[in-house]
SERO-4910 file (N, C-alpha, C, O; in steps of 0.05 Angstrom, whole numbers):
BEGIN
 pado doro    nc1    nc2    nc3   cac1   cac2   cac3    cc1    cc2    cc3    oc1    oc2    oc3
  Met    A   3103   1892   1777   3082   1880   1769   3066   1858   1788   3076   1840   1801
  Glu    A   3041   1863   1787   3026   1851   1807   3023   1821   1802   3015   1812   1780
  Val    A   3029   1803   1825   3026   1773   1816   3008   1763   1840   3014   1770   1863
  Ser    A   2987   1748   1834   2973   1735   1846   2982   1712   1866   3003   1699   1860
  Ser    A   2967   1707   1889   2977   1689   1906   2979   1658   1892   2992   1640   1904
  Leu    A   2968   1654   1871   2974   1631   1852   2999   1632   1838   3010   1611   1831
  Gly    A   3012   1657   1831   3035   1661   1817   3029   1669   1791   3048   1673   1775
  His    A   3004   1673   1784   2997   1683   1757   2998   1715   1758   2995   1728   1778
  Asn    A   3005   1724   1731   3007   1752   1725   2980   1762   1726   2965   1754   1709
  Val    A   2973   1779   1742   2943   1787   1742   2941   1816   1729   2920   1829   1728
  Ser    A   2964   1824   1720   2964   1848   1703   2952   1844   1677   2942   1862   1665
  Ile    A   2954   1820   1669   2943   1811   1645   2914   1797   1648   2911   1775   1659
  Ser    A   2894   1810   1639   2866   1799   1641   2855   1796   1616   2849   1818   1605
  Tyr    A   2851   1776   1603   2839   1772   1579   2811   1780   1575   2794   1777   1593
  Lys    A   2804   1793   1550   2783   1807   1545   2769   1793   1522   2746   1800   1515
  Glu    A   2782   1774   1509   2776   1756   1485   2777   1726   1492   2798   1719   1503
  Phe    A   2760   1711   1487   2766   1682   1491   2757   1669   1466   2743   1678   1448
  Leu    A   2773   1642   1469   2763   1621   1446   2743   1600   1455   2747   1588   1475
  Leu    A   2724   1596   1442   2703   1576   1452   2715   1548   1435   2717   1546   1410
  Leu    A   2721   1531   1454   2733   1507   1439   2715   1483   1449   2724   1469   1467
  Pro    A   2689   1477   1438   2671   1456   1448   2687   1428   1440   2700   1427   1419
  Phe    A   2683   1409   1456   2693   1384   1454   2725   1381   1442   2732   1371   1421
  Pro    A   2740   1391   1459   2767   1394   1450   2782   1368   1447   2803   1367   1435
  Gly    A   2771   1349   1455   2783   1321   1449   2780   1310   1421   2794   1293   1410
  Ile    A   2757   1323   1411   2753   1317   1382   2762   1338   1364   2748   1358   1359
  Thr    A   2787   1335   1355   2801   1359   1339   2802   1352   1310   2801   1371   1294
  Leu    A   2803   1326   1299   2803   1319   1274   2775   1320   1259   2773   1324   1235
  Tyr    A   2754   1316   1275   2728   1317   1263   2710   1336   1274   2686   1332   1276
  Arg    A   2723   1363   1282   2705   1384   1295   2684   1393   1275   2661   1396   1283
  Gln    A   2690   1396   1253   2671   1405   1232   2646   1387   1226   2623   1395   1221
  Ile    A   2653   1363   1228   2634   1339   1226   2610   1348   1251   2586   1346   1246
  Leu    A   2619   1355   1272   2600   1358   1294   2575   1379   1287   2553   1378   1296
  Phe    A   2585   1398   1269   2566   1417   1259   2544   1407   1253   2524   1419   1259
  Val    A   2542   1381   1238   2518   1366   1223   2496   1360   1248   2474   1371   1249
  Pro    A   2505   1342   1266   2488   1336   1286   2475   1357   1303   2451   1355   1310
  Phe    A   2491   1377   1309   2485   1397   1327   2467   1418   1312   2446   1427   1322
  Phe    A   2475   1423   1288   2455   1439   1269   2428   1425   1269   2407   1439   1272
  Thr    A   2428   1400   1264   2402   1386   1262   2386   1388   1287   2363   1398   1288
  Thr    A   2401   1378   1309   2389   1386   1337   2378   1415   1340   2355   1417   1350
  Tyr    A   2390   1433   1332   2384   1462   1333   2352   1468   1317   2333   1480   1326
  Met    A   2356   1456   1295   2331   1460   1280   2308   1443   1288   2284   1449   1284
  Leu    A   2317   1421   1301   2292   1404   1313   2283   1417   1337   2259   1417   1343
  Ile    A   2299   1427   1350   2287   1441   1375   2271   1466   1368   2249   1470   1380
  Thr    A   2279   1482   1350   2266   1506   1338   2239   1500   1327   2219   1512   1334
  Val    A   2240   1480   1307   2215   1473   1294   2194   1460   1311   2170   1466   1308
  Leu    A   2203   1442   1330   2183   1430   1349   2171   1449   1370   2146   1448   1375
  Asn    A   2188   1467   1383   2179   1482   1401   2163   1505   1387   2144   1515   1399
  Phe    A   2170   1514   1364   2155   1538   1350   2128   1524   1342   2107   1536   1346
  Leu    A   2129   1501   1332   2102   1490   1321   2084   1487   1341   2061   1493   1336
  Ile    A   2089   1478   1366   2066   1475   1386   2058   1498   1397   2035   1501   1402
  Ser    A   2079   1519   1401   2071   1548   1415   2057   1559   1392   2037   1571   1399
  Tyr    A   2061   1559   1366   2045   1569   1343   2016   1557   1348   1996   1572   1349
  Thr    A   2014   1532   1352   1987   1517   1352   1972   1532   1376   1950   1541   1372
  Ile    A   1985   1533   1397   1969   1545   1421   1962   1575   1418   1943   1585   1430
  Trp    A   1977   1588   1402   1970   1612   1396   1946   1613   1377   1927   1628   1381
  Arg    A   1948   1596   1358   1926   1595   1337   1898   1587   1345   1878   1598   1337
  Glu    A   1901   1564   1363   1873   1554   1371   1864   1570   1390   1879   1575   1409
  Lys    A   1839   1581   1390   1824   1596   1408   1818   1579   1435   1817   1589   1458
  Asn    A   1814   1556   1429   1804   1534   1453   1826   1532   1471   1821   1522   1494
  Leu    A   1853   1540   1464   1879   1535   1479   1884   1560   1493   1905   1562   1506
  His    A   1865   1580   1491   1875   1607   1502   1868   1608   1530   1855   1627   1540
  Thr    A   1877   1582   1548   1872   1587   1578   1897   1584   1591   1915   1574   1578
  Pro    A   1901   1592   1618   1926   1594   1633   1946   1568   1628   1970   1570   1623
  Met    A   1935   1548   1630   1950   1523   1627   1965   1521   1600   1989   1514   1600
  Tyr    A   1954   1526   1582   1963   1524   1550   1983   1551   1547   2003   1549   1534
  Val    A   1977   1574   1557   1991   1596   1556   2016   1590   1570   2036   1600   1561
  Leu    A   2018   1576   1589   2041   1572   1606   2059   1555   1590   2083   1560   1587
  Ile    A   2043   1531   1577   2061   1511   1561   2076   1527   1538   2100   1524   1532
  Gly    A   2060   1544   1527   2073   1562   1505   2095   1577   1512   2114   1579   1497
  Leu    A   2094   1589   1537   2114   1608   1550   2142   1587   1554   2165   1593   1548
  Leu    A   2135   1567   1564   2156   1544   1568   2167   1541   1544   2191   1544   1543
  Leu    A   2156   1535   1523   2168   1530   1499   2183   1552   1482   2201   1546   1466
  Ile    A   2173   1578   1487   2185   1599   1481   2211   1605   1498   2230   1616   1487
  Met    A   2214   1598   1523   2239   1600   1537   2259   1574   1526   2284   1577   1528
  Asn    A   2250   1554   1518   2266   1533   1505   2281   1547   1479   2305   1544   1476
  Ile    A   2264   1560   1462   2274   1571   1437   2299   1595   1448   2322   1596   1439
  Leu    A   2288   1610   1466   2309   1632   1469   2334   1621   1482   2355   1630   1475
  Ser    A   2334   1600   1503   2359   1587   1512   2373   1574   1492   2397   1573   1494
  Thr    A   2357   1561   1469   2374   1548   1449   2387   1565   1431   2408   1557   1420
  Asn    A   2375   1592   1424   2388   1607   1408   2405   1625   1419   2416   1640   1403
  Thr    A   2409   1627   1441   2430   1643   1460   2453   1626   1458   2475   1635   1454
  Val    A   2449   1599   1460   2476   1582   1463   2483   1569   1434   2507   1568   1429
  Val    A   2468   1560   1420   2475   1542   1398   2490   1556   1375   2509   1545   1365
  Pro    A   2482   1581   1367   2492   1594   1345   2522   1597   1347   2537   1592   1329
  Ala    A   2531   1608   1372   2558   1609   1377   2574   1583   1376   2597   1582   1368
  Met    A   2561   1562   1385   2574   1536   1382   2578   1526   1353   2599   1516   1345
  Leu    A   2558   1530   1338   2559   1525   1309   2581   1540   1294   2594   1529   1276
  Leu    A   2584   1561   1299   2605   1579   1289   2633   1567   1297   2649   1559   1279
  Ser    A   2637   1564   1322   2658   1551   1334   2667   1528   1319   2692   1524   1316
  Phe    A   2650   1512   1311   2657   1487   1297   2667   1495   1266   2682   1479   1255
  Leu    A   2661   1515   1255   2671   1523   1236   2697   1543   1235   2708   1553   1215
  Gly    A   2704   1545   1259   2731   1558   1262   2729   1585   1272   2750   1595   1280
  Gln    A   2704   1601   1274   2697   1625   1284   2691   1624   1309   2667   1625   1317
  Asn    A   2711   1623   1325   2707   1616   1354   2714   1640   1375   2712   1636   1399
  Arg    A   2724   1664   1364   2728   1684   1382   2704   1698   1392   2686   1705   1377
  Ile    A   2704   1701   1420   2681   1712   1434   2693   1735   1452   2713   1729   1466
  Pro    A   2683   1760   1454   2694   1779   1471   2680   1776   1500   2657   1768   1501
  Leu    A   2694   1783   1521   2684   1780   1547   2655   1791   1547   2638   1777   1558
  Ser    A   2648   1813   1538   2624   1825   1541   2602   1806   1526   2579   1804   1536
  Ser    A   2607   1795   1506   2586   1777   1491   2588   1753   1510   2565   1744   1515
  Cys    A   2603   1743   1520   2609   1718   1535   2587   1726   1563   2572   1709   1572
  Leu    A   2589   1748   1572   2572   1753   1595   2546   1760   1587   2528   1757   1603
  Thr    A   2542   1770   1563   2515   1770   1551   2500   1742   1548   2479   1735   1558
  Gln    A   2515   1728   1535   2507   1699   1529   2500   1685   1556   2480   1671   1557
  Met    A   2519   1690   1581   2510   1681   1608   2483   1688   1616   2464   1674   1625
  Phe    A   2484   1713   1613   2456   1729   1626   2433   1715   1613   2416   1704   1628
  Phe    A   2430   1714   1586   2405   1704   1574   2401   1674   1578   2378   1665   1582
  Ala    A   2424   1658   1576   2421   1631   1574   2414   1622   1609   2396   1606   1614
  Tyr    A   2425   1632   1627   2412   1629   1654   2386   1644   1661   2370   1634   1677
  Ser    A   2381   1667   1647   2352   1677   1648   2332   1659   1639   2311   1657   1651
  Ala    A   2337   1645   1619   2319   1626   1605   2316   1599   1622   2296   1585   1621
  Leu    A   2337   1594   1636   2335   1566   1649   2322   1573   1679   2308   1557   1691
  Ile    A   2326   1594   1687   2310   1604   1716   2281   1608   1709   2264   1598   1724
  Leu    A   2273   1623   1686   2248   1629   1679   2235   1605   1674   2211   1605   1681
  Lys    A   2246   1581   1663   2233   1559   1659   2226   1548   1688   2203   1543   1693
  Ser    A   2244   1546   1706   2232   1538   1733   2211   1553   1741   2191   1542   1751
  Thr    A   2213   1580   1737   2187   1596   1747   2161   1585   1731   2140   1581   1744
  Val    A   2163   1580   1707   2137   1573   1693   2127   1543   1706   2103   1537   1707
  Phe    A   2146   1528   1715   2142   1501   1727   2125   1507   1754   2107   1492   1762
  Val    A   2132   1526   1764   2119   1531   1792   2093   1543   1787   2074   1538   1803
  Leu    A   2089   1560   1766   2061   1570   1757   2046   1548   1744   2022   1551   1745
  Met    A   2054   1530   1734   2037   1508   1723   2027   1491   1745   2005   1480   1745
  Ala    A   2046   1488   1766   2038   1474   1788   2017   1486   1807   2000   1473   1818
  Phe    A   2020   1510   1808   2000   1528   1825   1971   1528   1808   1948   1528   1818
  Asp    A   1977   1530   1781   1952   1533   1763   1936   1504   1768   1912   1504   1773
  Arg    A   1950   1482   1767   1936   1457   1767   1926   1454   1797   1903   1445   1800
  Phe    A   1941   1461   1821   1934   1464   1846   1904   1475   1848   1885   1462   1857
  Val    A   1904   1497   1839   1882   1516   1841   1856   1501   1827   1834   1499   1839
  Ala    A   1862   1491   1802   1838   1480   1784   1829   1456   1797   1805   1453   1797
  Val    A   1845   1434   1811   1836   1411   1818   1825   1415   1850   1803   1406   1858
  Cys    A   1844   1430   1864   1832   1429   1894   1813   1454   1900   1798   1453   1919
  His    A   1815   1477   1881   1794   1497   1891   1779   1507   1861   1779   1531   1852
  Pro    A   1767   1485   1848   1755   1494   1822   1734   1516   1825   1730   1529   1804
  Leu    A   1722   1521   1842   1698   1539   1845   1713   1567   1844   1703   1586   1833
  Arg    A   1737   1568   1856   1749   1594   1858   1769   1599   1840   1785   1618   1843
  Tyr    A   1771   1581   1817   1797   1582   1797   1795   1610   1783   1814   1625   1783
  His    A   1773   1614   1772   1775   1641   1756   1782   1667   1774   1795   1686   1766
  Asn    A   1773   1663   1797   1779   1688   1815   1808   1689   1821   1820   1711   1824
  Ile    A   1821   1665   1822   1850   1665   1834   1868   1666   1809   1889   1679   1809
  Ile    A   1859   1649   1788   1879   1647   1763   1867   1664   1738   1848   1656   1724
  Asn    A   1880   1686   1735   1868   1702   1714   1892   1718   1700   1914   1715   1710
  Arg    A   1889   1732   1680   1907   1746   1670   1924   1763   1686   1949   1762   1683
  Asn    A   1913   1778   1701   1929   1799   1723   1943   1784   1743   1964   1793   1753
  Ser    A   1933   1760   1751   1945   1745   1775   1969   1731   1761   1990   1730   1774
  Leu    A   1969   1721   1735   1990   1707   1723   2010   1727   1713   2034   1722   1715
  Phe    A   2001   1752   1703   2020   1769   1697   2039   1782   1724   2062   1789   1722
  Gln    A   2025   1784   1745   2036   1794   1770   2060   1771   1780   2083   1777   1786
  Leu    A   2050   1748   1779   2068   1726   1784   2090   1723   1768   2112   1719   1777
  Trp    A   2086   1726   1742   2106   1725   1718   2127   1749   1725   2151   1746   1718
  Met    A   2120   1769   1737   2136   1792   1737   2153   1790   1764   2176   1800   1766
  Val    A   2141   1776   1781   2154   1770   1806   2177   1751   1800   2199   1755   1811
  Gly    A   2174   1727   1782   2191   1713   1771   2216   1726   1757   2239   1719   1760
  Ile    A   2207   1746   1741   2225   1761   1727   2244   1778   1745   2268   1777   1741
  Val    A   2234   1793   1765   2250   1804   1783   2268   1787   1796   2291   1795   1800
  Arg    A   2259   1759   1807   2279   1744   1820   2298   1736   1801   2321   1735   1809
  Asn    A   2293   1730   1776   2311   1726   1757   2333   1743   1749   2356   1735   1745
  Ser    A   2325   1767   1748   2339   1789   1743   2362   1797   1763   2383   1807   1756
  Ile    A   2354   1793   1788   2367   1800   1811   2393   1773   1814   2417   1778   1819
  Leu    A   2383   1751   1811   2403   1728   1812   2422   1728   1793   2446   1729   1799
  Val    A   2411   1728   1765   2428   1728   1744   2448   1752   1741   2470   1749   1730
  Cys    A   2439   1775   1751   2456   1797   1750   2478   1797   1769   2499   1806   1762
  Val    A   2474   1787   1795   2495   1781   1811   2514   1763   1799   2538   1768   1802
  Leu    A   2506   1742   1787   2531   1724   1773   2540   1737   1754   2564   1734   1754
  Val    A   2532   1753   1735   2544   1766   1715   2564   1788   1725   2585   1792   1713
  Phe    A   2556   1800   1746   2573   1824   1756   2593   1810   1771   2615   1822   1769
  Leu    A   2593   1787   1785   2615   1775   1796   2637   1761   1777   2662   1760   1782
  Ala    A   2625   1753   1756   2638   1741   1733   2658   1769   1715   2680   1766   1704
  Ser    A   2643   1792   1716   2653   1812   1703   2676   1825   1721   2692   1840   1710
  Arg    A   2679   1820   1749   2697   1833   1762   2720   1819   1770   2737   1829   1784
  Val    A   2721   1791   1757   2747   1775   1761   2762   1778   1740   2752   1784   1718
  Gln    A   2791   1775   1742   2814   1780   1725   2817   1746   1713   2817   1726   1727
  Tyr    A   2821   1747   1683   2822   1722   1676   2851   1719   1660   2855   1725   1637
  Cys    A   2867   1709   1676   2899   1706   1663   2909   1679   1665   2933   1675   1659
  Lys    A   2894   1658   1672   2902   1630   1672   2903   1622   1642   2921   1609   1633
  Ser    A   2882   1630   1626   2878   1623   1598   2856   1638   1585   2839   1650   1599
  Asn    A   2857   1636   1557   2831   1650   1543   2820   1626   1528   2808   1630   1506
  Arg    A   2822   1603   1536   2812   1580   1523   2791   1571   1536   2796   1556   1555
  Ile    A   2764   1578   1529   2739   1559   1541   2735   1534   1528   2728   1532   1505
  Leu    A   2740   1517   1544   2734   1484   1535   2707   1479   1535   2702   1459   1547
  Asn    A   2688   1490   1526   2662   1489   1525   2648   1504   1505   2660   1523   1494
  Phe    A   2621   1498   1497   2608   1511   1477   2591   1535   1486   2579   1549   1471
  Val    A   2591   1538   1514   2573   1561   1525   2593   1572   1544   2613   1559   1550
  Cys    A   2589   1600   1555   2601   1615   1574   2587   1605   1601   2570   1619   1613
  Glu    A   2595   1585   1609   2581   1578   1637   2597   1591   1663   2622   1593   1662
  Tyr    A   2584   1600   1683   2596   1612   1703   2616   1596   1715   2638   1606   1720
  Val    A   2611   1570   1720   2636   1553   1732   2659   1552   1715   2682   1555   1724
  Val    A   2654   1548   1689   2676   1549   1670   2694   1572   1667   2718   1569   1665
  Leu    A   2680   1597   1667   2696   1622   1669   2711   1624   1691   2735   1631   1689
  Leu    A   2700   1620   1715   2715   1621   1741   2738   1605   1744   2757   1613   1757
  Ser    A   2737   1578   1729   2764   1563   1725   2785   1577   1715   2808   1570   1722
  Leu    A   2781   1598   1697   2802   1613   1682   2813   1632   1699   2835   1642   1693
  Ala    A   2800   1639   1722   2807   1668   1736   2829   1663   1754   2837   1641   1761
  Cys    A   2839   1688   1760   2864   1688   1779   2854   1692   1806   2831   1699   1810
  Gly    A   2871   1687   1828   2869   1694   1850   2844   1673   1868   2838   1651   1861
  Asp    A   2834   1685   1888   2813   1669   1902   2787   1675   1894   2777   1697   1898
  Val    A   2773   1656   1882   2746   1659   1872   2726   1644   1885   2704   1640   1875
  Ser    A   2735   1633   1911   2718   1614   1929   2692   1628   1934   2672   1615   1933
  Arg    A   2691   1653   1940   2666   1666   1948   2648   1666   1919   2627   1654   1919
  Ala    A   2656   1676   1898   2644   1677   1875   2633   1649   1868   2610   1649   1859
  Gln    A   2647   1626   1871   2637   1601   1866   2616   1595   1887   2594   1586   1879
  Leu    A   2622   1599   1913   2597   1596   1933   2574   1608   1926   2553   1595   1930
  Val    A   2573   1633   1914   2549   1651   1909   2534   1636   1882   2510   1637   1880
  Gly    A   2552   1623   1864   2538   1608   1843   2525   1581   1853   2504   1571   1844
  Leu    A   2540   1573   1870   2524   1547   1883   2503   1552   1897   2483   1538   1893
  Leu    A   2503   1574   1916   2480   1580   1932   2458   1588   1912   2435   1581   1917
  Val    A   2462   1601   1893   2438   1610   1870   2427   1587   1855   2403   1587   1848
  Arg    A   2443   1570   1852   2433   1542   1836   2420   1527   1855   2399   1516   1849
  Ile    A   2431   1524   1878   2417   1503   1899   2391   1520   1910   2371   1506   1917
  Gly    A   2389   1551   1912   2365   1560   1923   2343   1559   1905   2321   1554   1913
  Val    A   2350   1563   1878   2327   1562   1858   2317   1535   1858   2293   1531   1860
  Thr    A   2335   1515   1855   2322   1488   1853   2306   1480   1874   2283   1471   1872
  Phe    A   2319   1484   1897   2304   1472   1921   2279   1486   1927   2260   1471   1933
  Ser    A   2275   1512   1925   2252   1528   1931   2227   1520   1908   2203   1517   1914
  Asp    A   2239   1519   1883   2221   1516   1865   2208   1484   1862   2185   1478   1857
  Val    A   2228   1467   1866   2220   1439   1867   2205   1432   1893   2188   1413   1892
  Ser    A   2209   1446   1916   2191   1441   1940   2163   1451   1933   2143   1437   1936
  Ile    A   2160   1475   1924   2134   1487   1917   2121   1467   1897   2097   1461   1900
  Leu    A   2136   1458   1877   2125   1438   1856   2108   1414   1866   2085   1409   1860
  Leu    A   2128   1400   1884   2122   1377   1896   2096   1380   1918   2079   1362   1921
  Ile    A   2095   1398   1929   2072   1404   1950   2047   1408   1928   2025   1397   1932
  Cys    A   2052   1422   1908   2027   1430   1895   2013   1402   1883   1990   1395   1884
  Tyr    A   2035   1388   1872   2023   1362   1857   2018   1342   1876   2000   1327   1869
  Leu    A   2031   1339   1900   2020   1322   1919   1993   1327   1929   1979   1308   1936
  Lys    A   1986   1348   1931   1957   1360   1942   1939   1352   1918   1917   1340   1921
  Val    A   1948   1359   1894   1932   1356   1873   1927   1323   1869   1905   1317   1860
  Leu    A   1942   1308   1873   1940   1277   1873   1926   1269   1895   1911   1250   1891
  His    A   1926   1280   1920   1910   1273   1940   1879   1280   1932   1861   1264   1936
  Thr    A   1875   1303   1922   1850   1313   1916   1836   1299   1893   1811   1297   1894
  Ala    A   1850   1290   1874   1842   1277   1850   1832   1252   1861   1809   1245   1855
  Leu    A   1848   1237   1876   1844   1213   1884   1817   1207   1902   1803   1187   1901
  Lys    A   1814   1231   1917   1792   1226   1940   1763   1242   1933   1741   1237   1942
  Val    A   1770   1260   1914   1743   1278   1906   1738   1272   1879   1716   1261   1874
  Thr    A   1755   1277   1858   1744   1275   1829   1740   1248   1824   1752   1231   1837
  Gly    A   1726   1242   1806   1719   1217   1794   1718   1211   1767   1715   1231   1752
  Gly    A   1719   1192   1757   1715   1184   1728   1731   1201   1707   1755   1205   1712
  Thr    A   1721   1211   1685   1735   1226   1668   1750   1248   1676   1772   1253   1665
  Lys    A   1738   1265   1699   1755   1289   1711   1779   1281   1721   1801   1292   1716
  Arg    A   1777   1257   1736   1797   1245   1750   1823   1239   1728   1845   1249   1732
  Arg    A   1819   1227   1713   1834   1217   1691   1849   1242   1676   1873   1245   1671
  Lys    A   1831   1258   1670   1841   1280   1657   1861   1302   1671   1878   1315   1659
  Ala    A   1855   1304   1697   1873   1319   1720   1895   1305   1723   1916   1317   1724
  Leu    A   1895   1275   1725   1920   1262   1732   1940   1261   1704   1964   1263   1705
  Arg    A   1928   1260   1681   1940   1260   1657   1952   1287   1652   1973   1287   1640
  Thr    A   1943   1308   1657   1953   1336   1650   1976   1341   1672   1998   1351   1666
  Cys    A   1969   1334   1696   1990   1341   1716   2011   1321   1713   2032   1328   1724
  Gly    A   2010   1296   1701   2030   1276   1693   2044   1287   1677   2068   1285   1680
  Ala    A   2036   1303   1655   2052   1312   1633   2069   1332   1645   2093   1328   1644
  His    A   2058   1358   1659   2073   1376   1668   2098   1366   1689   2120   1377   1692
  Leu    A   2090   1346   1701   2109   1333   1726   2132   1323   1710   2155   1329   1716
  Leu    A   2124   1306   1688   2145   1294   1672   2164   1309   1656   2186   1300   1649
  Val    A   2154   1334   1648   2173   1358   1632   2186   1369   1656   2210   1374   1651
  Ala    A   2177   1375   1681   2192   1389   1702   2214   1368   1708   2237   1376   1707
  Leu    A   2211   1343   1715   2229   1324   1724   2249   1321   1702   2272   1320   1709
  Thr    A   2244   1319   1679   2264   1320   1655   2284   1343   1658   2308   1341   1656
  Val    A   2271   1365   1664   2292   1389   1665   2308   1389   1690   2332   1395   1690
  Tyr    A   2297   1383   1710   2312   1382   1736   2330   1361   1739   2350   1364   1752
  Ser    A   2324   1337   1727   2339   1314   1722   2365   1316   1708   2385   1305   1715
  Cys    A   2361   1334   1684   2381   1341   1668   2402   1356   1685   2426   1351   1687
  Gly    A   2390   1373   1696   2406   1393   1714   2423   1380   1734   2447   1384   1736
  Leu    A   2408   1363   1748   2425   1343   1767   2446   1327   1757   2467   1324   1769
  Leu    A   2441   1314   1734   2459   1296   1720   2481   1314   1712   2504   1306   1715
  Ser    A   2477   1337   1701   2498   1351   1694   2513   1363   1718   2535   1373   1713
  Ser    A   2505   1364   1740   2525   1374   1760   2538   1351   1771   2560   1355   1783
  Ile    A   2528   1326   1769   2542   1304   1780   2567   1299   1758   2590   1293   1765
  Leu    A   2561   1302   1734   2582   1298   1712   2604   1318   1719   2628   1311   1715
  Tyr    A   2599   1341   1727   2619   1362   1730   2637   1352   1757   2662   1352   1756
  Lys    A   2625   1343   1778   2636   1340   1803   2652   1308   1804   2673   1304   1817
  Val    A   2639   1288   1789   2657   1265   1792   2681   1261   1774   2680   1265   1750
  Glu    A   2705   1254   1788   2728   1258   1776   2731   1240   1749   2745   1248   1730
  Glu    A   2718   1217   1748   2720   1198   1725   2708   1213   1702   2714   1206   1679
  Phe    A   2690   1233   1706   2676   1248   1683   2689   1278   1686   2674   1297   1683
  Asn    A   2712   1282   1692   2720   1306   1697   2736   1314   1674   2750   1333   1677
  Ser    A   2736   1302   1650   2750   1316   1627   2731   1340   1615   2709   1345   1623
  Ala    A   2745   1353   1595   2729   1374   1582   2706   1364   1564   2685   1376   1561
  Asp    A   2713   1340   1551   2689   1330   1533   2668   1321   1552   2645   1325   1544
  Ser    A   2672   1311   1574   2650   1304   1590   2634   1327   1605   2611   1324   1612
  Gln    A   2645   1348   1608   2638   1372   1615   2617   1384   1594   2595   1392   1599
  Asn    A   2628   1383   1572   2611   1391   1545   2587   1376   1544   2565   1387   1542
  Leu    A   2592   1347   1546   2566   1330   1548   2546   1337   1567   2522   1336   1562
  Ser    A   2557   1345   1591   2535   1352   1615   2525   1380   1607   2503   1386   1615
  Ser    A   2538   1397   1592   2527   1421   1586   2502   1417   1560   2481   1430   1557
  Val    A   2511   1399   1546   2489   1389   1526   2463   1378   1539   2441   1383   1531
  Ile    A   2468   1363   1560   2446   1351   1575   2431   1376   1586   2406   1378   1586
  Tyr    A   2447   1394   1596   2429   1416   1613   2416   1435   1596   2394   1444   1601
  Phe    A   2430   1441   1572   2418   1465   1557   2399   1455   1537   2377   1465   1534
  Leu    A   2409   1431   1523   2394   1426   1500   2374   1401   1505   2352   1402   1494
  Leu    A   2379   1383   1518   2362   1354   1518   2335   1363   1527   2316   1356   1513
  Pro    A   2331   1378   1549   2302   1384   1556   2286   1402   1535   2261   1403   1535
  Ala    A   2301   1415   1519   2288   1433   1499   2279   1415   1476   2260   1421   1461
  Val    A   2294   1390   1474   2285   1371   1453   2258   1358   1460   2239   1357   1445
  Leu    A   2260   1346   1488   2240   1329   1502   2214   1343   1509   2193   1330   1507
  Asn    A   2213   1367   1517   2192   1379   1523   2167   1381   1505   2146   1369   1511
  Pro    A   2171   1398   1480   2150   1392   1461   2141   1365   1451   2118   1360   1443
  Ile    A   2164   1344   1453   2151   1320   1445   2133   1308   1466   2113   1295   1458
  Ile    A   2137   1310   1493   2120   1304   1512   2095   1316   1515   2075   1302   1520
  Tyr    A   2096   1343   1511   2065   1355   1510   2053   1348   1483   2029   1348   1482
  Gly    A   2067   1342   1462   2051   1338   1435   2042   1307   1437   2022   1301   1423
  Ile    A   2054   1290   1451   2040   1264   1459   2020   1259   1480   2000   1245   1477
  Ala    A   2027   1274   1507   2013   1267   1530   1988   1285   1531   1969   1278   1545
  Val    A   1988   1305   1520   1966   1328   1523   1947   1326   1500   1953   1333   1477
  Asn    A   1924   1315   1505   1906   1303   1482   1900   1332   1468   1905   1334   1444
  Glu    A   1890   1349   1481   1880   1378   1465   1901   1389   1445   1896   1398   1422
  Ile    A   1926   1388   1457   1947   1397   1439   1954   1374   1414   1958   1380   1391
  Arg    A   1953   1352   1421   1955   1329   1401   1933   1333   1381   1939   1337   1358
  Asp    A   1909   1331   1389   1886   1337   1372   1888   1360   1352   1881   1357   1329
  Cys    A   1897   1385   1363   1902   1409   1349   1924   1403   1329   1922   1412   1306
  Leu    A   1944   1389   1334   1965   1387   1317   1959   1367   1295   1968   1371   1272
  Val    A   1945   1346   1300   1933   1328   1281   1908   1335   1261   1905   1325   1238
  Met    A   1893   1353   1274   1870   1362   1262   1872   1373   1231   1854   1366   1215
  Pro    A   1891   1388   1222   1895   1399   1195   1902   1376   1181   1888   1372   1161
  Trp    A   1921   1356   1187   1926   1331   1170   1896   1316   1167   1886   1310   1145
  Arg    A   1887   1313   1187   1862   1297   1181   1843   1310   1164   1832   1296   1146
  Lys    A   1837   1335   1166   1819   1347   1148   1830   1347   1118   1814   1344   1099
  Lys    A   1858   1351   1114   1868   1345   1092   1864   1317   1076   1856   1314   1053
  Val    A   1872   1298   1092   1866   1270   1084   1838   1264   1081   1832   1248   1063
  Lys    A   1817   1276   1095   1790   1273   1089   1782   1284   1063   1768   1273   1047
  Gly    A   1794   1309   1062   1786   1323   1033   1798   1311   1013   1787   1313    991
  Gln    A   1820   1297   1013   1829   1280    991   1815   1257    984   1812   1248    961
  Gln    A   1807   1247   1007   1787   1222   1005   1760   1226    988   1751   1212    970
  Met    A   1749   1250    998   1724   1257    988   1728   1264    960   1711   1258    944
  Leu    A   1750   1278    953   1753   1288    924   1757   1262    907   1746   1260    886
  Gly    A   1772   1242    916   1780   1214    903   1752   1200    901   1748   1185    882
  Ser    A   1733   1204    916   1707   1187    916   1692   1198    896   1680   1184    881
  Gln    A   1691   1226    893   1678   1241    874   1685   1235    846   1670   1233    827
  Val    A   1711   1231    846   1722   1225    817   1714   1197    806   1707   1191    783
  Val    A   1718   1181    827   1709   1154    822   1677   1152    811   1670   1140    791
  Gln    A   1661   1165    828   1633   1165    820   1631   1177    791   1617   1164    776
  Arg    A   1641   1198    783   1640   1204    758   1651   1189    738   1648   1197    715
***
């Protein structure tokens, strides 16, 4: 019988796992269904509402708003990849095969990396719009955006497939209990036998590489936008440019800050409990998906006006109908 250097029997490799989110809350596990189901519905409704508004309103069919809609669709994808399995686990249906676990990992990480790609495209779009306005339509168009998006998809596919492949080649003999609501790469490797330091290093390099490269491009673009807006653009155009870029930057910082906070909670010993790691996963996967549509719905005037316009028309129609009734 083969035994690993750690003393575990590696002839047994689990092919099915138990999702056990927030294991410290055992007595009230079913109660957790209510707040997380509410959060799930809130994320779905808010992100769908604004993305549908962008699709419905023809004046929003510009690259900037299309990218916002794409970001919100990624929020819906990542949420629907993670939350349904968590909700079922709260109700006792917590068995998940390894194949489903790896599939969930693929789509969850794909959505997260593609969000980062969208942030880079948003920054590049605003950089061209503010710094090179006369060349904007030559540089930013459907073909160029599609090509850049395909580059992002190829990058995403390569990186995520590497992680999924490494996770699929590992033998899991320590335990089949995943003390989390999502099959995260780090969590799965913690259940593996033998030396997984190389696999852990690859995961760390992927996360650092994507974050560092995308944040660097994003900051360079927005610093140039800020410099140009303050030096060249004046009046209403300056305020509009700064307001729009501010909304994009706030959303991007929200996502990257949540990722950084999640990583810190994983590493700090005082927060190294399973419940704390679950909380860090909530911050990483769910919190940005709630905040993104709220920020865009409030900070971007064009989106806010399109959201409010149907209600204004309805109220105005009711007022006119009421005044006609009074006159009669």
